[in-house]
C-alpha positions in Angstrom: -3.7 1.8 33.6 -3.4 2.0 29.9 -0.6 -0.2 28.5 1.1 1.2 25.4 4.0 0.1 23.3 6.2 2.6 25.2 5.4 1.1 28.6 6.2 -2.4 27.2 9.5 -1.2 25.9 10.3 0.2 29.3 9.1 -3.1 30.7 11.4 -5.1 28.5 14.3 -2.7 29.0 15.1 -0.9 32.3 12.3 -1.2 34.8 11.6 -4.9 35.1 13.9 -7.2 36.9 11.7 -10.3 37.0 12.1 -12.7 34.1 8.5 -13.7 34.5 7.3 -10.1 34.0 9.5 -9.6 31.0 7.8 -12.6 29.4 4.4 -11.3 30.4 5.2 -7.8 28.9 6.6 -9.4 25.7 3.2 -11.2 25.3 1.4 -8.0 25.8 3.7 -6.2 23.3 3.0 -8.9 20.8 -0.7 -7.9 20.9 0.2 -4.5 19.7 2.0 -5.8 16.7 -0.2 -5.5 13.6 0.4 -5.3 10.0 1.4 -1.8 9.1 -0.5 0.0 6.4 1.3 -1.0 3.3 3.3 1.8 1.9 3.3 2.3 -1.9 6.5 2.4 -3.8 7.2 3.3 -7.4 7.1 0.1 -9.5 7.9 1.7 -12.9 6.6 3.9 -15.6 5.4 3.8 -19.2 4.6 6.4 -21.8 1.1 6.5 -23.3 2.5 5.7 -26.7 4.2 2.5 -25.4 0.9 0.9 -25.9 -0.3 -1.0 -29.0 -0.8 0.9 -32.3 -4.3 2.5 -32.6 -4.7 0.9 -36.0 -4.9 -2.5 -34.5 -8.0 -1.4 -32.6 -6.6 -2.4 -29.2 -8.6 -2.4 -25.9 -8.7 0.9 -24.0 -6.9 1.1 -20.7 -7.2 3.3 -17.7 -3.8 4.1 -16.1 -4.5 1.5 -13.4 -5.3 -1.2 -16.0 -2.2 -0.2 -18.0 0.0 -0.6 -14.9 -1.4 -4.1 -14.4 -0.9 -4.9 -18.1 2.7 -3.7 -18.1 3.9 -4.8 -14.6 1.5 -7.7 -13.8 -1.1 -8.1 -11.1 -4.5 -6.5 -11.0 -5.5 -2.9 -11.5 -6.6 -2.6 -7.9 -3.0 -3.2 -6.8 -1.8 0.1 -8.2 -2.0 3.9 -7.9 -1.0 6.1 -10.8 0.7 9.4 -11.0 2.1 11.9 -13.4 5.0 12.4 -11.0 7.9 10.1 -10.1 8.2 11.5 -6.6 4.6 11.5 -5.3 1.2 9.9 -6.0 -1.3 12.3 -7.5 -3.9 9.8 -8.8 -3.7 11.4 -12.2 -2.7 10.0 -15.6 -2.1 11.1 -19.2 -4.3 9.5 -21.9 -4.6 9.8 -25.6 -7.9 10.1 -27.5 -9.1 9.1 -30.9 -8.4 12.3 -32.8 -7.8 14.2 -29.6 -4.4 14.6 -28.0 -5.3 17.3 -25.4 -4.9 14.8 -22.4 -1.3 14.0 -23.5 -0.4 17.2 -21.5 -3.4 17.7 -19.3 -3.9 14.9 -16.8 -7.1 13.1 -16.0 -8.2 10.8 -13.2 -6.2 7.5 -13.0 -9.4 5.5 -13.6 -10.4 7.4 -16.8 -10.9 5.6 -20.1 -13.6 5.8 -22.6 -15.1 3.2 -25.0 -13.7 -0.2 -25.9 -12.1 -1.0 -28.2 -10.1 2.1 -29.1 -10.8 2.6 -32.9 -14.3 4.1 -32.6 -14.1 6.3 -35.6 -14.8 9.9 -34.4 -13.0 12.6 -32.6 -13.1 12.2 -28.8 -15.0 8.9 -28.9 -12.4 6.9 -27.0 -9.5 7.5 -24.6 -6.8 5.2 -23.4 -3.7 5.5 -21.1 -1.9 2.9 -23.2 -2.1 3.4 -26.9 0.2 4.6 -29.7 -1.9 7.2 -31.5 -0.4 10.7 -31.4 3.2 11.7 -31.4 2.3 14.3 -28.8 1.9 11.5 -26.2 5.4 10.2 -26.8 6.7 12.0 -23.7 3.6 11.6 -21.6 4.8 9.4 -18.8 2.5 7.6 -16.3 4.1 6.3 -13.1 2.8 3.1 -11.4 2.9 2.8 -7.6 2.0 -0.4 -5.8 1.7 -1.5 -2.2 4.9 -3.2 -1.0 4.3 -5.3 2.1 7.1 -4.9 4.7 9.2 -8.0 5.1 9.9 -8.7 8.7 13.4 -9.9 9.6 11.9 -12.7 11.7 8.3 -13.8 12.5 6.4 -11.5 14.8 4.0 -12.9 17.4 0.5 -11.6 17.3 -1.8 -12.1 20.2 -4.9 -14.2 19.3 -7.4 -16.0 21.4 -4.7 -18.3 23.0 -2.5 -15.2 23.6 -5.2 -13.5 25.6 -5.9 -16.7 27.6 -2.2 -17.1 28.3 -1.9 -13.4 29.3 -4.8 -13.8 31.7 -3.3 -16.9 33.2 0.1 -15.2 33.6 -1.6 -12.2 35.2 -3.3 -14.4 37.8 0.0 -16.2 38.5 1.8 -12.9 38.8 -1.0 -11.7 41.2 -0.4 -14.8 43.4 3.2 -13.7 43.8 2.3 -10.1 44.7 3.3 -8.7 41.3 1.0 -6.0 40.0 0.8 -3.8 36.9 0.8 -0.7 39.1 4.2 -1.7 40.7 5.5 -2.7 37.3 4.8 0.5 35.5 5.2 3.2 38.2 7.4 6.1 37.4 10.6 6.3 39.3 
């Protein structure tokens, strides 16, 4: 018989009358609890021209690196978007003598050359530099994984949990309790 979260919920709720079996099922249920995939939430945004002035010859930044620069952490913590409602992994960037990507997005990892002031058209691009007025409204949005915060600690079945579950199953068998009887449909 396959034990699922649903059968454990039934076990904990309506079908089980034995306190021992409720504890056993709770131990099994704890084995199903795992860290959920971390959802990403909007952390904030910046316009390309919020970056340092091009004349100071700043470093170039991909959108991911700019998110880390502006909001802290590492570039790998972030995803970028040109939308505040969904993640598209795109970004606006400004180029040395080239503002075409202020309105046409590129990949969130894109940057070219370092430092920025390379001296010829299209020789460098950055998601965080104050170069052209055209990028003044080019907004990049930063999303980051936000780990869920449990209300209380959640048990996770490790090696000891499996050993205890095995022991409880043997004890339950000695008293004539079986998984088939426990989870049969009524």
